[in-house]
C-alpha positions in Angstrom: -34.5 17.7 3.8 -32.1 16.1 1.3 -32.5 13.2 -1.0 -33.2 9.5 -0.2 -30.4 7.0 -0.4 -30.3 3.2 -0.1 -27.1 1.7 1.2 -26.8 -2.1 0.9 -24.3 -3.5 3.3 -23.5 -2.2 6.8 -19.8 -3.0 6.9 -16.9 -0.7 7.3 -17.6 1.2 4.0 -21.4 1.0 3.9 -21.7 2.5 7.4 -19.4 5.3 6.4 -21.4 6.0 3.3 -24.5 6.2 5.3 -23.0 8.6 7.8 -21.7 10.9 5.0 -25.1 11.0 3.3 -26.9 11.7 6.6 -24.4 14.5 7.4 -25.4 16.3 4.2 -29.1 15.9 5.1 -30.2 12.8 3.2 -32.6 10.3 4.4 -30.8 6.9 4.4 -31.9 3.3 4.6 -29.2 0.8 5.3 -29.9 -2.8 4.4 -28.1 -5.7 6.1 -29.0 -9.2 7.2 -29.0 -8.2 10.8 -30.8 -4.9 10.3 -28.6 -3.1 12.9 -25.0 -2.3 13.6 -23.6 -1.9 17.1 -21.8 1.3 17.9 -18.0 1.3 17.7 -15.4 3.9 18.7 -14.9 4.9 15.1 -18.6 4.8 14.2 -20.6 5.5 17.4 -24.2 4.3 16.9 -26.7 5.2 14.2 -26.7 8.9 13.1 -29.9 10.8 12.8 -31.6 10.3 9.4 -30.4 6.7 9.1 -32.8 3.7 9.3 -31.5 0.1 9.4 -33.6 -2.6 7.8 -33.0 -6.4 7.9 -33.3 -7.9 4.4 -31.6 -10.3 1.9 -29.9 -8.3 -0.9 -30.6 -11.2 -3.3 -34.4 -10.8 -2.8 -35.3 -8.8 -5.9 -38.8 -8.0 -4.8 -37.7 -6.6 -1.5 -34.8 -4.6 -3.0 -37.2 -3.1 -5.6 -39.6 -2.0 -2.8 -36.8 -0.5 -0.7 -35.4 1.4 -3.6 -38.6 3.2 -4.4 -37.9 6.9 -4.3 -34.2 6.5 -3.8 -31.9 8.9 -5.7 -29.0 6.5 -5.5 -28.3 2.9 -4.4 -24.9 2.2 -2.9 -24.0 -1.5 -3.2 -21.5 -2.1 -0.5 -22.2 -5.8 0.0 -19.4 -8.1 0.9 -20.5 -11.7 1.0 -18.3 -14.3 2.8 -15.1 -14.5 0.8 -15.3 -18.2 -0.1 -18.9 -17.7 -1.3 -18.4 -15.0 -3.9 -19.1 -17.2 -6.9 -22.4 -18.4 -5.4 -23.6 -15.2 -3.7 -22.5 -12.3 -5.9 -24.5 -13.1 -9.1 -28.0 -13.1 -7.5 -27.1 -10.0 -5.3 -25.8 -8.0 -8.3 -28.8 -9.0 -10.4 -31.2 -8.0 -7.6 -29.6 -4.7 -7.0 -29.3 -3.9 -10.7 -33.0 -4.6 -11.2 -33.9 -2.4 -8.2 -31.9 0.5 -9.7 -33.6 -0.1 -13.1 -37.1 -0.1 -11.7 -36.6 2.9 -9.3 -34.5 5.1 -11.6 -31.9 5.4 -8.8 -28.2 5.8 -9.7 -26.4 2.5 -9.1 -23.0 2.9 -7.3 -21.1 -0.3 -6.7 -18.2 -0.7 -4.4 -15.6 -3.0 -6.0 -11.9 -3.9 -5.9 -9.0 -4.6 -8.2 -9.6 -8.3 -8.6 -11.2 -8.0 -12.0 -7.9 -6.9 -13.6 -6.2 -10.2 -12.8 -2.4 -10.7 -12.7 -0.3 -8.0 -14.4 1.3 -10.2 -17.0 -2.1 -11.0 -18.6 -3.5 -7.5 -18.4 -0.5 -5.3 -19.2 2.2 -7.5 -20.6 4.3 -6.4 -17.6 5.8 -8.4 -14.8 3.9 -6.6 -12.1 1.7 -3.6 -11.4 4.6 -1.4 -10.4 5.0 2.4 -10.5 5.8 2.3 -14.2 2.8 0.1 -15.0 0.1 0.9 -12.5 -3.5 -0.2 -12.8 -5.7 2.5 -14.2 -9.4 2.4 -15.0 -8.4 1.5 -18.6 -6.6 -1.6 -17.6 -8.4 -4.6 -19.2 -10.6 -6.7 -17.0 -8.6 -9.9 -17.7 -9.0 -11.9 -14.5 -8.6 -15.6 -14.7 -9.6 -16.6 -11.2 -13.2 -17.2 -10.1 -13.5 -14.2 -7.8 -11.9 -11.8 -10.3 -14.2 -12.9 -13.1 -17.2 -12.5 -10.8 -16.2 -8.9 -9.9 -15.6 -8.1 -13.6 -19.0 -9.5 -14.6 -20.8 -7.5 -12.0 -19.5 -4.3 -13.6 -19.9 -5.5 -17.2 -23.6 -6.2 -16.6 -24.2 -2.8 -15.0 -22.3 -1.0 -17.7 -24.2 -2.8 -20.4 -27.5 -1.7 -18.8 -26.2 1.8 -18.5 -25.2 1.9 -22.2 -28.6 0.5 -23.2 -30.2 3.4 -21.3 -31.9 1.3 -18.7 -30.0 2.6 -15.7 -27.3 5.1 -14.6 -24.4 3.2 -13.2 -20.9 3.7 -11.9 -18.3 1.7 -9.9 -15.7 2.7 -7.4 -12.7 0.4 -7.2 -10.4 0.4 -4.2 -7.2 -1.4 -3.3 -6.7 -3.2 0.1 -8.4 -1.2 2.9 -6.6 0.5 5.7 -8.4 2.3 8.5 -10.5 1.6 11.6 -12.4 -1.6 11.3 -10.9 -2.6 8.0 -10.7 -6.3 7.3 -7.6 -6.6 5.3 -3.9 -7.3 5.4 -3.6 -4.3 7.7 -6.6 -5.4 9.8 -7.2 -6.1 13.4 -5.0 -9.2 13.6 -1.9 -7.2 12.5 -2.8 -4.0 14.3 -3.2 -5.9 17.6 0.2 -7.4 17.4 1.7 -4.0 16.4 0.2 -2.4 19.4 1.8 -5.0 21.6 5.2 -4.6 19.8 5.0 -8.2 18.6 6.2 -9.4 15.2 3.7 -9.9 12.3 3.5 -12.3 9.4 2.3 -11.0 6.0 1.3 -12.7 2.7 3.6 -12.8 -0.3 6.7 -10.5 0.0 7.1 -7.8 2.5 9.0 -5.3 0.4 6.9 -5.0 -2.8 5.1 -1.6 -3.4 1.4 -1.9 -2.6 -1.4 0.6 -2.8 -3.7 1.0 0.3 -7.1 2.7 0.2 -8.2 4.6 3.3 -11.8 3.6 4.2 -13.0 7.2 4.7 -11.6 8.1 1.2 -13.4 5.2 -0.4 -16.7 6.1 1.2 -16.3 9.8 0.1 -15.6 8.7 -3.5 -18.8 6.5 -3.5 -20.9 9.5 -2.3 -19.4 11.7 -5.0 -20.0 9.1 -7.7 -23.7 8.8 -6.7 -24.4 12.5 -7.1 -22.1 13.6 -9.9 -23.4 12.9 -13.4 -19.7 13.1 -14.6 -19.0 9.8 -12.8 -21.8 7.8 -14.4 -21.1 5.3 -17.1 -17.6 4.4 -16.0 -15.5 3.0 -13.2 -13.2 5.1 -10.9 -10.3 4.3 -8.6 -10.8 5.7 -5.1 -8.2 8.4 -4.3 -5.3 6.6 -2.6 -1.8 7.6 -1.4 1.5 6.6 -3.0 2.3 2.9 -2.5 3.8 1.6 0.7 5.2 -1.9 1.0 3.8 -4.1 3.8 7.0 -3.7 5.8 6.8 0.1 5.4 3.2 0.2 6.4 3.8 -2.0 9.4 6.7 0.2 10.5 4.7 3.4 10.1 1.9 1.9 12.2 4.4 0.7 14.8 5.9 4.1 15.1 2.5 5.7 15.6 1.7 3.1 18.2 4.9 4.0 20.1 6.6 0.7 19.6 10.1 1.8 20.0 11.8 2.7 16.8 9.0 1.1 14.8 11.2 -2.0 14.1 8.5 -4.6 14.5 9.6 -7.8 13.0 7.9 -8.6 9.7 7.9 -12.1 8.4 6.1 -13.8 5.6 3.8 -16.7 5.3 5.4 -19.3 3.0 3.2 -20.4 0.0 3.4 -24.0 1.0 2.1 -23.2 4.5 -0.8 -21.2 3.0 -1.7 -24.2 0.9 -1.6 -26.4 3.9 -3.8 -24.2 6.0 -6.1 -23.9 3.0 -6.9 -27.6 3.4 -8.8 -26.8 6.6 -9.7 -23.1 6.2 -12.0 -21.9 3.3 -10.8 -18.4 3.7 -7.1 -19.3 3.5 -7.8 -21.6 0.5 -9.4 -18.7 -1.4 -6.4 -16.4 -0.7 -4.3 -18.5 -3.1 -6.2 -17.0 -6.0 -5.1 -13.5 -5.1 -1.7 -14.2 -3.6 -0.1 -12.4 -6.6 -1.4 -9.1 -5.2 1.1 -9.4 -2.3 3.8 -11.5 -4.0 4.3 -8.9 -6.8 4.2 -5.1 -7.0 0.5 -4.0 -6.8 0.1 -0.3 -7.6 -3.1 1.5 -8.5 -3.3 4.9 -10.1 -6.2 7.1 -8.8 -5.2 10.3 -10.6 -8.2 10.3 -12.9 -10.8 10.5 -10.0 -8.6 13.1 -8.2 -8.5 15.3 -11.3 -12.1 14.8 -12.3 -13.7 15.5 -8.9 -11.1 17.6 -7.1 -10.4 14.9 -4.5 -7.3 14.1 -2.6 -6.5 11.1 -0.4 -6.2 11.7 3.3 -2.4 12.2 4.0 -0.8 8.9 4.9 0.5 10.1 8.3 -3.1 11.0 9.3 -4.4 7.6 8.0 -1.8 5.8 10.1 -2.6 7.9 13.2 -6.4 7.4 13.0 -6.0 3.7 12.3 -3.7 2.9 15.2 -5.7 5.1 17.7 -8.9 3.1 16.9 -7.5 -0.4 17.3 
């Protein structure tokens, strides 16, 4: 029998982390508000060795109890987008305290929001191929969500450096893959399968890094068990950037939509602001609109070199994604 792992969050990444841990023989407890996850084509049911528990991740006492005996805690929580400033601080504090009291390694799933727009972080106009985001890029976010994500890591890193916990963070770009909730999520995939045009945020032809959900989960598992990962953040192994138009075209070709020439339009900023008056989600997207308006390229070579990892080939990512939708 392997080690014991605690996965907090049963979404697209948390469920994959749990499955990978179970496949190597670990005993896994998955914490979510519902306490169970229905089977889906890409994740059919609960694998052997995995137990689902209903709990509030912000409840420090409950998290401390569930973490007892765990070798690693994988924080894959994703609160409602518009509630990040309110929900993330108590969740992060609760999980950090649980890792501290249990001695478990703390592995946090994060994103690239903490870096903020490129001009502030790098002095460059955009995160293009010549100036990609690396793990050394300053956490210089100016928006509320970006500052929250930066603070979660800074608090964990401070605790690590003080010797109170062993912590690491895995940062991914926008997800692509079965079940991913992103700019290449179900709404877009459904229209592609029907050969219908799609509308994207920002500009359609800017280079953009996409992180395959399976590769993100694999990096989290590696980070939890490899001491060389602790005490720093890592970018999940990801393929070379593809613009939104290129990604949609690739998916359309895989779906058999003629020549792949699905019409790709853009959502005007003024329309996004108007919709934001009625939709909290769309209102919040204004903060991170720069990620699709400008080049948004992440360099994951450090993790690939350190741990011998490679991203799943893009053609395979596209094939798996379109078949599951």
